[in-house]
C-alpha positions as CSV (number, residue, x, y, z in Angstrom):
1,X,-15.9,119.9,-11.5
2,X,-19.1,118.0,-11.1
3,X,-19.0,114.6,-9.2
4,X,-21.0,111.5,-8.8
5,X,-20.9,111.7,-5.1
6,X,-24.0,109.5,-4.6
7,X,-22.6,106.4,-6.4
8,X,-19.4,105.9,-4.5
9,X,-17.3,104.9,-7.5
10,X,-14.2,106.0,-5.7
11,X,-14.7,103.6,-2.8
12,X,-11.4,102.3,-1.4
13,X,-11.6,98.7,-2.5
14,X,-13.5,97.7,-5.7
15,X,-13.2,95.3,-8.6
16,X,-13.3,96.9,-12.0
17,X,-13.4,95.4,-15.5
18,X,-12.1,97.9,-18.1
19,X,-12.8,97.4,-21.8
20,X,-10.9,99.4,-24.4
21,X,-12.2,99.4,-28.0
22,X,-10.4,98.9,-31.3
23,X,-10.7,102.4,-32.6
24,X,-8.9,103.8,-29.5
25,X,-6.2,101.1,-29.4
26,X,-5.3,101.4,-33.1
27,X,-5.7,105.1,-33.7
28,X,-8.6,104.4,-36.0
29,X,-6.8,101.6,-37.8
30,X,-3.3,103.1,-38.2
31,X,-1.7,100.4,-36.0
32,X,-1.3,100.1,-32.3
33,X,-1.3,103.6,-30.7
34,X,1.6,102.8,-28.3
35,X,1.6,106.2,-26.8
36,X,-2.1,106.1,-25.9
37,X,-1.8,102.5,-24.6
38,X,1.1,103.6,-22.4
39,X,-1.1,106.4,-21.0
40,X,-4.0,104.0,-20.2
41,X,-1.6,101.5,-18.6
42,X,-0.2,104.3,-16.4
43,X,-3.8,105.0,-15.2
44,X,-4.5,101.3,-14.8
45,X,-1.4,100.8,-12.7
46,X,-2.4,103.8,-10.5
47,X,-5.8,102.2,-10.0
48,X,-4.2,99.0,-8.8
49,X,-2.0,101.0,-6.4
50,X,-5.1,102.6,-5.0
51,X,-6.7,99.3,-4.2
52,X,-8.8,98.5,-7.3
53,X,-8.8,94.9,-8.4
54,X,-8.5,95.1,-12.2
55,X,-9.4,92.9,-15.2
56,X,-8.7,94.4,-18.7
57,X,-10.7,93.4,-21.7
58,X,-8.9,94.6,-24.8
59,X,-10.0,94.7,-28.4
60,X,-7.4,95.4,-31.2
61,X,-5.9,92.1,-32.3
62,X,-7.7,92.0,-35.7
63,X,-7.1,95.7,-36.4
64,X,-3.4,95.4,-35.5
65,X,-3.1,92.3,-37.6
66,X,-4.6,94.1,-40.6
67,X,-2.0,96.8,-40.3
68,X,0.9,94.3,-39.9
69,X,-0.4,92.4,-43.0
70,X,-0.9,95.6,-45.0
71,X,-4.7,95.1,-45.4
72,X,-6.7,98.3,-45.9
73,X,-10.2,96.8,-45.3
74,X,-11.5,94.5,-42.7
75,X,-11.9,91.1,-44.3
76,X,-15.2,89.2,-44.3
77,X,-13.9,85.7,-44.6
78,X,-13.6,83.9,-41.2
79,X,-10.2,82.4,-42.0
80,X,-8.8,85.9,-42.9
81,X,-10.2,87.4,-39.7
82,X,-8.6,84.6,-37.7
83,X,-5.3,85.0,-39.5
84,X,-5.3,88.8,-38.7
85,X,-6.2,88.1,-35.1
86,X,-3.3,85.6,-34.7
87,X,-0.8,88.1,-36.1
88,X,-2.2,91.1,-34.2
89,X,-2.5,89.4,-30.8
90,X,1.3,89.1,-30.7
91,X,1.8,92.9,-30.9
92,X,-1.1,93.6,-28.6
93,X,0.1,91.4,-25.8
94,X,3.7,92.6,-26.1
95,X,2.6,96.2,-25.9
96,X,0.7,95.6,-22.7
97,X,3.4,93.4,-21.1
98,X,6.1,96.0,-21.8
99,X,4.1,98.9,-20.4
100,X,2.8,97.2,-17.3
101,X,6.4,96.0,-16.6
102,X,7.4,99.7,-16.2
103,X,5.2,99.7,-13.1
104,X,6.4,96.3,-11.8
105,X,3.1,94.6,-12.8
106,X,2.8,91.2,-14.4
107,X,0.1,90.6,-17.0
108,X,-1.6,87.4,-18.2
109,X,-3.3,86.6,-21.5
110,X,-6.8,85.1,-21.3
111,X,-8.5,84.2,-24.6
112,X,-12.1,83.1,-24.4
113,X,-14.8,81.8,-26.7
114,X,-18.5,81.5,-25.9
115,X,-18.1,77.8,-25.6
116,X,-15.8,78.5,-22.6
117,X,-18.5,80.3,-20.8
118,X,-21.4,78.0,-22.0
119,X,-19.8,74.9,-20.5
120,X,-20.3,74.9,-16.8
121,X,-17.0,73.3,-15.9
122,X,-15.0,75.6,-18.2
123,X,-16.9,78.6,-16.9
124,X,-15.9,77.7,-13.3
125,X,-12.3,77.1,-14.4
126,X,-12.2,80.5,-16.1
127,X,-13.6,82.2,-13.0
128,X,-11.1,80.4,-10.7
129,X,-8.2,81.4,-12.9
130,X,-9.2,85.0,-13.1
131,X,-9.7,85.1,-9.4
132,X,-6.3,83.6,-8.7
133,X,-4.6,86.1,-11.1
134,X,-6.3,89.0,-9.4
135,X,-5.3,87.7,-6.0
136,X,-1.6,87.5,-7.1
137,X,-1.7,91.1,-8.3
138,X,-1.5,90.2,-11.9
139,X,-3.5,92.1,-14.5
140,X,-5.5,89.7,-16.7
141,X,-5.8,90.9,-20.3
142,X,-8.9,89.2,-21.8
143,X,-9.8,89.0,-25.5
144,X,-12.1,86.9,-27.6
145,X,-10.1,83.9,-29.0
146,X,-10.6,85.1,-32.6
147,X,-8.2,82.6,-34.0
148,X,-10.6,79.7,-33.4
149,X,-14.0,81.3,-33.0
150,X,-16.7,81.0,-35.6
151,X,-19.8,83.2,-36.1
152,X,-21.9,80.4,-34.5
153,X,-20.1,80.6,-31.2
154,X,-18.6,84.1,-31.0
155,X,-19.6,86.7,-28.4
156,X,-20.2,89.2,-31.2
157,X,-18.2,92.1,-29.8
158,X,-16.0,92.8,-26.9
159,X,-18.6,95.0,-25.2
160,X,-20.6,91.8,-24.6
161,X,-17.4,90.0,-23.6
162,X,-16.7,92.7,-21.1
163,X,-20.1,92.3,-19.5
164,X,-19.8,88.5,-19.3
165,X,-16.3,88.9,-17.7
166,X,-17.9,91.4,-15.2
167,X,-20.5,88.8,-14.4
168,X,-17.8,86.1,-14.1
169,X,-15.6,88.0,-11.6
170,X,-18.6,89.7,-9.9
171,X,-17.2,93.1,-10.6
172,X,-18.5,96.3,-9.0
173,X,-18.0,98.4,-12.1
174,X,-17.6,97.8,-15.9
175,X,-16.0,100.7,-17.7
176,X,-16.3,100.7,-21.5
177,X,-13.9,103.2,-23.1
178,X,-14.9,104.2,-26.6
179,X,-14.4,107.1,-29.0
180,X,-17.7,108.7,-27.9
181,X,-18.5,110.7,-24.8
182,X,-21.3,108.3,-23.8
183,X,-24.9,107.7,-24.6
184,X,-26.9,110.7,-25.9
185,X,-30.6,111.1,-26.1
186,X,-30.2,111.2,-29.9
187,X,-27.6,110.1,-32.3
188,X,-25.0,112.9,-32.2
189,X,-23.8,112.0,-35.8
190,X,-27.2,113.1,-37.1
191,X,-28.6,115.5,-34.5
192,X,-26.7,118.6,-33.5
193,X,-29.0,119.1,-30.5
194,X,-28.2,115.7,-29.0
195,X,-27.5,115.8,-25.3
196,X,-25.2,113.5,-23.2
197,X,-27.0,111.4,-20.6
198,X,-24.9,111.3,-17.5
199,X,-27.0,108.7,-15.6
200,X,-29.6,106.2,-16.8
201,X,-31.1,102.9,-15.6
202,X,-29.6,99.9,-17.3
203,X,-33.0,98.2,-17.8
204,X,-34.8,101.2,-19.4
205,X,-36.2,99.9,-22.7
206,X,-36.1,103.4,-24.1
207,X,-32.3,103.2,-24.3
208,X,-32.2,100.9,-27.3
209,X,-33.8,103.5,-29.7
210,X,-31.4,106.1,-28.5
211,X,-28.3,103.9,-29.1
212,X,-29.0,102.9,-32.8
213,X,-27.4,99.7,-34.1
214,X,-24.4,100.3,-36.2
215,X,-20.7,100.1,-35.1
216,X,-17.6,101.4,-36.7
217,X,-15.5,99.9,-39.5
218,X,-12.8,98.5,-37.2
219,X,-14.9,97.0,-34.4
220,X,-18.1,95.0,-34.4
221,X,-19.8,97.0,-31.7
222,X,-21.4,100.4,-31.4
223,X,-23.4,102.3,-28.8
224,X,-26.2,99.7,-29.1
225,X,-23.9,96.9,-28.1
226,X,-22.7,99.0,-25.1
227,X,-26.3,99.5,-23.9
228,X,-26.9,95.7,-24.2
229,X,-23.6,95.1,-22.4
230,X,-24.7,97.4,-19.5
231,X,-28.0,95.4,-19.3
232,X,-26.1,92.1,-19.2
233,X,-23.7,93.4,-16.5
234,X,-26.6,94.7,-14.4
235,X,-27.8,91.2,-14.0
236,X,-25.1,90.5,-11.4
237,X,-25.4,94.0,-9.8
238,X,-22.5,95.5,-11.8
239,X,-22.8,99.2,-12.8
240,X,-21.4,100.3,-16.2
241,X,-19.8,103.5,-17.4
242,X,-19.4,104.3,-21.1
243,X,-16.9,107.1,-21.5
244,X,-14.5,108.7,-24.0
245,X,-11.2,107.0,-23.7
246,X,-9.5,110.0,-25.3
247,X,-10.3,112.2,-22.4
248,X,-7.2,113.0,-20.4
249,X,-6.7,110.7,-17.4
250,X,-10.3,109.4,-17.9
251,X,-9.9,106.4,-15.6
252,X,-8.4,108.4,-12.8
253,X,-11.0,111.1,-13.1
254,X,-13.7,108.4,-12.9
255,X,-12.0,107.0,-9.8
256,X,-12.6,110.5,-8.3
257,X,-16.3,110.3,-9.2
258,X,-16.0,113.1,-11.8
259,X,-19.2,113.4,-13.9
260,X,-17.9,111.9,-17.2
261,X,-19.6,109.6,-19.6
262,X,-22.8,107.7,-19.0
263,X,-23.4,105.7,-15.8
264,X,-25.8,102.8,-16.2
265,X,-27.1,102.0,-12.8
266,X,-28.9,98.8,-11.7
267,X,-31.5,98.2,-9.0
268,X,-31.2,94.5,-9.4
269,X,-29.9,92.3,-6.6
270,X,-26.9,90.2,-7.7
271,X,-28.0,86.9,-9.1
272,X,-26.6,83.8,-7.5
273,X,-23.6,82.4,-9.4
274,X,-25.5,79.7,-11.3
275,X,-28.2,82.2,-12.4
276,X,-25.4,84.5,-13.6
277,X,-24.0,81.7,-15.7
278,X,-27.4,80.9,-17.2
279,X,-28.2,84.6,-17.9
280,X,-24.9,85.0,-19.7
281,X,-25.7,82.4,-22.3
282,X,-26.0,84.1,-25.7
283,X,-26.3,80.9,-27.8
284,X,-29.5,79.0,-27.4
285,X,-30.2,75.6,-29.2
286,X,-34.0,76.1,-29.4
287,X,-37.1,77.8,-28.2
288,X,-40.0,76.9,-25.9
289,X,-43.1,79.0,-26.4
290,X,-45.6,79.4,-23.5
291,X,-49.2,80.3,-22.9
292,X,-50.1,83.3,-20.9
293,X,-50.8,81.2,-17.8
294,X,-47.4,79.6,-17.8
295,X,-45.7,83.1,-18.2
296,X,-47.6,84.4,-15.2
297,X,-46.5,81.4,-13.1
298,X,-42.9,81.8,-14.0
299,X,-42.8,85.6,-13.5
300,X,-45.0,85.9,-10.5
301,X,-44.5,82.7,-8.6
302,X,-40.9,81.7,-9.5
303,X,-41.9,78.1,-10.2
304,X,-40.5,75.5,-12.6
305,X,-41.7,75.3,-16.2
306,X,-44.1,72.4,-16.7
307,X,-44.9,70.9,-20.1
308,X,-48.6,71.7,-19.6
309,X,-47.9,75.4,-20.2
310,X,-45.9,74.9,-23.4
311,X,-47.6,75.6,-26.8
312,X,-44.7,75.2,-29.2
313,X,-41.2,73.9,-29.4
314,X,-38.6,75.1,-32.0
315,X,-35.2,73.8,-32.8
316,X,-33.2,70.6,-32.5
317,X,-31.8,70.4,-28.9
318,X,-30.6,67.7,-26.6
319,X,-31.4,67.2,-23.0
320,X,-29.4,69.6,-20.8
321,X,-29.0,72.2,-23.5
322,X,-29.9,75.9,-23.3
323,X,-33.3,77.1,-24.8
324,X,-35.0,80.4,-24.9
325,X,-38.3,80.7,-23.2
326,X,-40.8,82.9,-25.1
327,X,-44.2,84.4,-24.3
328,X,-47.2,84.1,-26.7
329,X,-46.0,87.1,-28.6
330,X,-42.5,85.7,-29.2
331,X,-40.7,87.9,-26.7
332,X,-37.9,86.2,-24.8
333,X,-38.7,86.1,-21.1
334,X,-36.0,83.6,-19.9
335,X,-33.5,80.9,-20.6
336,X,-33.1,77.5,-19.2
337,X,-31.6,74.0,-19.4
338,X,-34.2,71.6,-20.7
339,X,-34.8,68.2,-19.3
340,X,-36.0,66.6,-22.5
341,X,-34.6,66.6,-26.1
342,X,-36.6,68.4,-28.8
343,X,-38.4,65.3,-30.1
344,X,-39.5,64.3,-26.6
345,X,-40.6,67.9,-25.8
346,X,-42.7,68.0,-28.9
347,X,-44.6,64.9,-27.7
348,X,-45.4,66.2,-24.3
349,X,-46.3,69.9,-24.8
350,X,-49.6,70.7,-23.2
351,X,-49.6,67.6,-21.0
352,X,-49.8,67.4,-17.3
353,X,-46.6,65.9,-15.7
354,X,-48.5,62.8,-14.6
355,X,-49.1,61.9,-18.3
356,X,-45.5,62.1,-19.5
357,X,-44.8,58.4,-18.7
358,X,-47.8,57.3,-20.7
359,X,-46.6,59.1,-23.8
360,X,-42.8,58.6,-23.6
361,X,-42.7,55.4,-21.6
362,X,-40.5,57.0,-19.0
363,X,-40.0,60.2,-17.0
364,X,-36.7,62.1,-16.9
365,X,-38.1,64.8,-14.7
366,X,-41.6,66.0,-14.0
367,X,-40.6,69.5,-15.1
368,X,-39.6,70.5,-18.6
369,X,-37.2,73.1,-17.1
370,X,-36.5,73.1,-13.3
371,X,-36.5,76.5,-11.6
372,X,-32.9,76.0,-10.5
373,X,-31.9,75.8,-14.2
374,X,-34.1,78.7,-15.3
375,X,-33.4,82.4,-15.3
376,X,-35.8,85.2,-16.3
377,X,-34.5,88.1,-18.4
C-alpha cells in the first residue's frame, strides 16, 4: 500500500472539511442512498474519535427532493429548484441526524448563501457559529440555502462552498468525495490512456485544461469546479484531496495517508482573515481596469490602488462594494472594496490623488482601493 508519508495528512489533530457530492448521496438520482450515508457517517465519527475536527458539506437536497416529488429531470426554473431543495433538505438532515446519533454525535444544520459570506458581519457570525459547534463536538452539516438563493447570489456548486467553508474555518484539509478517482491528465471518459495524477500544485494553470468544464446531470459541478475549489482553498493554506467516495473506507484510508485520489498542495502562506474574506468573494459589482504600471505596483510593491493607474471603470457599484481589478489584457489580478461609487470613479480615473478634490469637490480617501481592502488572486 503506497502512502503519502511526506504530507502528514494523518497528523494527530487537524481540522477537515469533507464535501460529499449529489451523485454519491443519491445513488445517481435514485433517492438518498441511506446505506452509503451510514458508511460515510461511520467513517466521519471515527475521524472525530481520532482527534479530527470536522465540518461536513453535503449536496443532495435538490436531488432528494426530485425523487420525493417524482420528478425525472432536474428542473430549470428557480422556483422549482427551490421547492425541490425545501422538500429534499428534510430527508437529508434526518438521515445525517439519525446516523450520527448511533455514535452519540450531535449534528447541526447550517444553510448559507453567498450574501452570508459577502457581508463582513454575517461572515464573522458564520465563522463564530461554526467554531462554537466544532468546540462542542457537534458536526456541522453545511449546504447552500437553495430555498432562497438566486442565480445572481448562488455559490454555483458545493465544491466552491466547500472551499469557502475551508477558508472560513481555516481548515487543514478539504476532502471532496466524488464519483471519480481524482484528476487525470486527460478526460478518462474520452481517453483510454488517461492517468490519475496523485499530487499536483493547486495553482498550476495547466490543471484547468485537464479538468474540462461539464458536470453531471444531478449536480452543478464537475472536475473543473473541483480544481477551482482547490485553488480557492489554497489561498488560506488548505490542501485539497479529490477522491472516489465509493472506495471502501475512503476517509479512514486517507487518514492513514494512503495514496488515493489527487492531492492539491499549496505553497501559499495562509492569508490573514480579512484577506481570506476578500479572496472568497465570487460576486463583484464592477470592474476596474489598470495600466501596466499600476499592475506592477500592486503585484511587486503591495501598495494601494490609486486612481492615476486606472484606465477604465465598468459596472454600477457603490462605495464599499467589491470590484474586480483587471490588467490591460482583461485578466483578473485582484479584488477589492472601492472607496468611490462608479460615477465618481469614472470622473477621477487617470488623475493624481491631489486632483480628486478639484474634480469631485471632496475626497473620501486618497486611494481608489486601499491595500488593506485589496487582495491579489
